[in-house]
C-alpha positions in Angstrom: 25.5 25.8 -1.5 25.5 25.6 2.2 26.6 22.2 3.3 23.9 22.0 6.1 21.2 22.3 3.4 22.4 19.1 1.7 20.7 15.9 2.7 21.7 12.4 1.6 20.0 9.0 1.9 21.9 5.7 1.6 19.9 2.6 1.1 22.2 -0.3 1.9 20.2 -3.3 0.5 21.0 -6.9 -0.1 21.3 -6.5 -3.9 22.0 -2.8 -4.4 23.3 0.2 -2.6 21.4 3.3 -3.7 22.4 6.8 -2.8 20.4 10.0 -3.4 21.6 13.5 -2.7 19.1 16.3 -2.3 19.1 20.0 -1.4 16.7 21.9 0.7 15.7 25.3 -0.4 13.2 27.6 1.3 9.7 28.6 0.3 8.3 32.1 0.6 7.6 31.7 4.3 11.2 30.8 5.1 10.4 27.1 5.7 12.3 24.3 3.9 10.7 23.2 0.7 10.4 19.6 -0.6 13.8 17.9 -1.4 15.3 18.7 -4.7 17.2 15.7 -6.0 20.6 16.6 -7.5 22.5 13.4 -7.4 21.9 9.6 -7.7 24.3 6.7 -7.4 23.9 2.9 -7.4 26.3 0.0 -7.0 25.9 -3.8 -6.6 25.8 -4.9 -3.0 27.8 -8.0 -2.4 28.6 -7.7 1.3 25.1 -7.6 2.7 22.8 -10.6 3.2 19.2 -10.3 4.4 20.0 -6.8 5.6 23.1 -7.7 7.7 26.7 -7.0 6.8 28.5 -10.2 6.1 31.6 -8.7 4.4 32.9 -5.4 5.6 35.3 -4.7 2.8 32.7 -5.4 0.1 30.1 -3.2 1.8 32.5 -0.3 2.2 33.4 -0.7 -1.5 29.8 -0.7 -2.6 28.8 2.4 -0.5 31.9 4.3 -1.7 31.1 3.6 -5.3 27.5 4.6 -5.0 28.3 7.8 -3.0 31.0 8.9 -5.4 28.7 8.4 -8.4 26.0 10.5 -6.7 28.6 13.2 -5.7 29.8 13.5 -9.3 26.2 14.0 -10.5 25.4 16.5 -7.8 28.7 18.4 -8.0 28.8 18.5 -4.2 30.5 16.3 -1.6 28.5 14.8 1.3 29.8 14.0 4.7 26.6 13.0 6.5 23.6 10.9 5.6 20.5 9.0 6.7 21.0 5.3 6.4 18.6 2.4 6.0 18.7 -0.8 8.0 16.6 -3.9 7.4 16.4 -7.7 7.6 14.5 -10.3 9.7 16.4 -9.2 12.8 14.4 -6.0 12.9 11.6 -6.6 15.4 9.0 -4.5 17.1 7.0 -4.4 20.3 4.4 -2.2 22.0 5.2 0.0 25.0 3.7 2.6 27.3 5.1 5.6 29.1 3.6 7.7 31.9 4.9 11.0 33.4 3.6 13.9 35.5 3.2 17.2 33.7 6.0 19.5 34.8 4.3 23.0 34.8 2.4 24.1 37.8 -0.5 25.3 35.7 -0.7 21.9 34.0 0.1 23.1 30.4 1.8 20.4 28.4 5.0 21.5 26.7 7.0 19.8 23.9 9.5 18.9 26.6 6.8 16.9 28.4 6.1 15.0 25.2 9.8 14.2 24.8 10.0 13.0 28.4 7.0 10.7 28.1 8.3 9.2 24.8 11.6 8.6 26.6 9.7 6.9 29.4 8.2 4.6 26.8 11.7 3.3 26.0 12.1 2.0 29.6 11.1 -1.5 28.4 12.9 -4.8 28.8 15.1 -5.0 25.7 17.8 -7.8 25.5 21.4 -6.7 25.9 22.2 -7.6 22.3 19.5 -5.4 20.8 19.3 -1.6 20.2 16.2 0.6 20.0 16.0 2.3 16.6 12.7 4.1 16.7 10.0 4.9 19.2 6.8 5.7 17.3 4.0 7.3 19.4 0.6 6.0 18.5 -1.6 8.1 20.7 -1.4 10.1 23.9 -3.7 10.4 26.9 -4.1 13.4 29.2 -5.5 12.3 32.6 -8.7 10.4 31.6 -8.9 11.7 28.0 -7.4 9.2 25.5 -6.9 9.1 21.7 -5.0 12.4 21.6 -2.7 12.9 18.6 -0.8 16.0 19.8 -1.1 17.0 23.5 1.1 20.1 23.3 -0.9 23.1 24.7 -3.4 21.0 26.5 -3.7 21.0 30.3 -3.6 18.1 32.7 -1.7 16.4 35.5 -0.7 13.1 34.0 0.5 12.4 30.4 0.6 8.9 28.9 1.7 7.6 25.5 1.1 4.3 23.7 4.1 3.7 21.5 5.5 1.2 19.0 9.2 0.4 19.5 11.5 -0.9 16.7 14.7 -2.7 17.6 17.6 -4.2 15.8 20.6 -6.4 16.7 23.2 -4.2 18.2 26.0 -6.0 16.3 24.2 -5.3 12.9 23.9 -1.7 13.8 27.5 -1.4 14.8 28.7 -3.2 11.6 26.6 -1.1 9.3 27.6 2.3 11.0 31.3 1.2 10.9 31.1 0.5 7.1 29.5 3.9 6.5 32.0 5.7 8.7 34.9 4.1 6.8 33.6 5.8 3.7 34.0 9.2 5.3 30.3 9.7 5.9 28.7 10.4 9.3 25.4 8.7 10.2 22.7 11.2 11.0 20.1 8.6 11.6 19.3 4.9 11.1 15.9 4.2 9.7 14.2 0.8 9.2 13.6 0.2 5.5 9.8 -0.2 5.8 9.4 3.1 7.6 11.6 4.9 5.1 9.7 3.4 2.1 6.4 4.4 3.8 7.6 8.0 3.9 8.1 7.9 0.1 5.0 6.1 -1.2 2.1 6.4 1.4 -0.2 9.4 1.6 -1.5 10.7 4.9 -5.0 9.6 4.0 -3.9 6.0 3.4 -2.2 5.9 6.8 -5.4 7.2 8.4 -7.7 4.7 6.7 -5.5 1.7 7.2 -2.9 0.3 4.8 -0.1 -2.2 4.7 3.1 -1.4 2.9 4.9 -4.4 1.4 8.5 -3.7 0.4 9.8 -6.6 -1.7 13.5 -6.3 -1.4 16.2 -8.7 -2.6 16.9 -10.4 0.7 13.6 -10.0 2.6 10.1 -8.5 2.5 9.5 -5.7 4.9 6.0 -4.9 6.2 4.5 -1.8 7.9 0.8 -1.6 8.8 -0.6 1.9 9.5 -3.9 2.8 11.0 -5.2 6.2 12.2 -2.1 7.9 11.0 0.4 5.9 13.0 2.4 2.6 12.7 0.3 -0.3 14.1 3.0 -3.0 13.5 6.1 -3.6 11.5 7.7 -6.9 10.5 10.2 -8.5 8.2 9.8 -11.8 6.3 13.0 -13.8 5.6 12.2 -14.2 1.9 12.6 -11.8 -1.0 13.1 -11.3 -4.7 16.5 -13.0 -4.7 14.7 -16.2 -3.7 12.6 -16.0 -6.9 15.9 -15.7 -8.8 17.2 -18.8 -7.1 14.0 -20.7 -7.8 14.4 -19.8 -11.5 18.0 -20.9 -11.6 17.1 -24.3 -10.1 13.9 -24.8 -12.1 15.4 -23.9 -15.5 18.9 -25.3 -14.6 20.8 -22.2 -15.5 23.1 -19.8 -13.6 21.9 -17.3 -11.1 23.1 -14.4 -13.3 21.1 -15.7 -16.3 18.1 -16.4 -14.1 18.1 -12.7 -12.9 18.2 -11.4 -16.5 15.4 -13.8 -17.5 13.3 -12.8 -14.6 13.6 -9.1 -15.5 13.0 -9.5 -19.2 10.4 -12.3 -19.3 9.1 -12.6 -15.8 5.4 -12.6 -15.0 3.5 -14.2 -12.1 0.4 -15.0 -14.2 0.9 -18.3 -16.2 -2.5 -17.9 -17.9 -1.2 -14.8 -19.6 1.6 -16.8 -21.3 1.2 -19.1 -24.3 2.2 -22.7 -23.4 4.3 -23.0 -26.4 6.2 -19.8 -25.8 9.9 -20.6 -25.5 13.0 -18.7 -24.2 16.4 -19.2 -25.7 18.9 -19.5 -22.8 21.9 -18.9 -25.1 20.8 -15.2 -25.3 21.6 -15.0 -21.5 24.5 -17.4 -21.0 27.3 -18.8 -23.0 27.1 -22.1 -21.1 23.4 -22.7 -21.8 22.0 -23.6 -25.2 18.6 -25.1 -24.4 15.1 -23.7 -24.9 12.9 -23.4 -21.8 9.2 -22.8 -21.4 8.1 -19.2 -20.5 5.0 -20.8 -19.0 7.2 -22.8 -16.6 9.0 -19.6 -15.7 5.7 -17.9 -14.9 4.7 -20.9 -12.7 7.9 -20.7 -10.7 7.5 -16.9 -10.1 3.8 -17.3 -9.2 4.5 -20.0 -6.6 7.1 -18.0 -4.7 5.2 -14.7 -4.8 2.0 -16.4 -3.8 3.9 -17.8 -0.8 5.1 -14.3 0.1 1.6 -12.8 0.0 0.2 -15.7 2.0 2.8 -15.0 4.7 1.7 -11.3 4.6 -1.9 -12.4 5.0 -1.1 -14.6 8.0 0.7 -11.7 9.6 -2.4 -9.5 9.1 -4.6 -12.2 10.5 -2.3 -12.4 13.5 -3.0 -8.7 14.3 -6.7 -8.9 13.4 -6.4 -6.9 10.2 -6.9 -9.6 7.5 -9.2 -8.0 4.9 -9.8 -5.1 7.3 -7.6 -2.3 5.7 -9.7 0.1 3.6 -6.6 1.6 1.8 -5.4 -2.0 1.0 -1.8 -2.9 0.2 0.9 -0.8 -1.4 3.7 -2.7 -3.1 7.2 -1.3 -3.5 10.8 -2.4 -3.8 12.4 -4.0 -6.8 10.3 -7.1 -6.6 7.1 -5.1 -7.1 7.9 -4.5 -10.7 7.1 -8.1 -11.7 4.4 -8.2 -14.4 0.8 -8.8 -13.1 1.9 -8.8 -9.5 -1.0 -6.6 -8.5 -3.5 -9.1 -9.7 -1.8 -11.9 -7.8 -1.6 -9.8 -4.7 -5.3 -8.9 -4.9 -6.3 -12.6 -5.2 -4.1 -13.7 -2.3 -4.6 -10.8 0.1 -8.3 -10.1 -0.6 -7.5 -6.3 -0.5 -7.2 -3.5 -3.0 -3.6 -3.4 -4.2 -1.4 -0.9 -6.0 2.3 -0.4 -6.8 3.7 2.6 -4.9 5.8 5.2 -6.7 7.7 7.9 -4.8 6.2 11.3 -4.4 7.0 14.7 -2.9 10.2 15.3 -4.8 11.7 17.8 -7.2 14.8 17.8 -9.5 16.0 14.8 -11.5 13.1 12.6 -10.5 13.0 10.8 -13.9 16.0 8.8 -12.7 14.3 7.6 -9.5 10.7 7.3 -10.6 10.9 3.6 -9.7 9.6 1.5 -6.8 13.1 0.2 -6.1 14.2 3.7 -5.1 11.4 4.1 -2.5 13.6 3.4 0.5 16.3 5.8 -0.6 13.8 8.5 -1.3 12.1 7.9 2.0 15.5 8.4 3.7 15.9 11.7 1.9 12.4 12.8 3.0 13.1 11.6 6.6 16.3 13.7 6.7 14.6 16.8 5.3 11.8 16.6 7.9 14.4 16.2 10.6 16.1 19.4 9.4 12.8 21.2 9.3 12.1 20.2 12.9 15.5 21.3 14.0 15.1 24.6 12.3 11.6 25.1 13.8 12.9 24.3 17.2 15.8 26.7 16.9 13.5 29.5 15.7 11.1 28.7 18.6 14.0 28.8 21.1 15.2 32.2 19.7 11.7 33.7 19.8 11.3 32.4 23.4 14.5 34.1 24.4 13.4 37.4 22.8 10.0 37.3 24.5 11.7 36.8 27.9 14.1 39.7 27.1 11.2 42.0 26.2 9.4 40.9 29.4 12.3 42.1 31.5 11.7 45.7 30.4 8.0 45.6 31.2 6.7 46.8 34.6 
């Protein structure tokens, strides 16, 4: 298999490192098909806290373990990958770029679009921050606004309204260093919420208006889409690990036991649990022998998740979208697997809610048909689309050269 047809996504989370290796074939037209998953690896993440590397050696060890597991399953080594980056230090802002169209006849070329997007990056960003992504919302040609793709149109001035996502430069440097130490080159760094959106949101949902809520271990990432583009992104400094900690404190047990109890018996609807239903802690820990109320467990989980969804609602209210997203909310990430979470989210957000499962994949998808793999799958899709754009650009460049060559023979 040609190595340049392999793509790899590495989701470096606060609780797990997930790696997915895929291959890109070609359809009958010679274009790349959807990714075919051929390898999956996962390892505990002990060196990352709230999206930031806090222990380089532990992070390198976790990435190496997950990559090697995925390579064994795929039967292919990988030396480059698309990496996720998240945490509360990921922030966003709006920007605007303006340029003059280069051609004398006023036709807008892809190069003009690239230049105006680059002009949008000329914003005041602190020295300790690095621009990760520039997401064009809409373009304007002269006095005509609301244009999605201006290529081929004619005008004198081209403008773009863009959304810029930045991260702390130190976090970016530490993460890329850890990945490089494992022998893997970084093709791209993608914010977790944008990667997860690639995996679970449809084009129609993005057009109508939708909020993606990625409930990770260390934080909750948000991405609001409207008219097909990202309206805003944010990260809340609370996640599924906080629920585990609440359970450990509330039930007076260890964090490890609390995590197992949450997974096996957790629900966020106390009314669905009998008040006399008991959990034997000795089944989860050799140090604990008491019985605890499952109703109390549900109350603890409900309180924390209700707080998270209330924070999401406040963010939506801040941008004027509270109750105004027709496609509602899509939950993903490991925390979205909590029983009855959809009902609680509907009640708190006042929106239609569903759990998002990854789509647009082939291969061993049974191993990754899980919301916790959404970000890793999104990275795979992101990488595949980048390869397709590169291939299309290369084909276009070759065809342009051939056209110029044929023109040289014409009178």
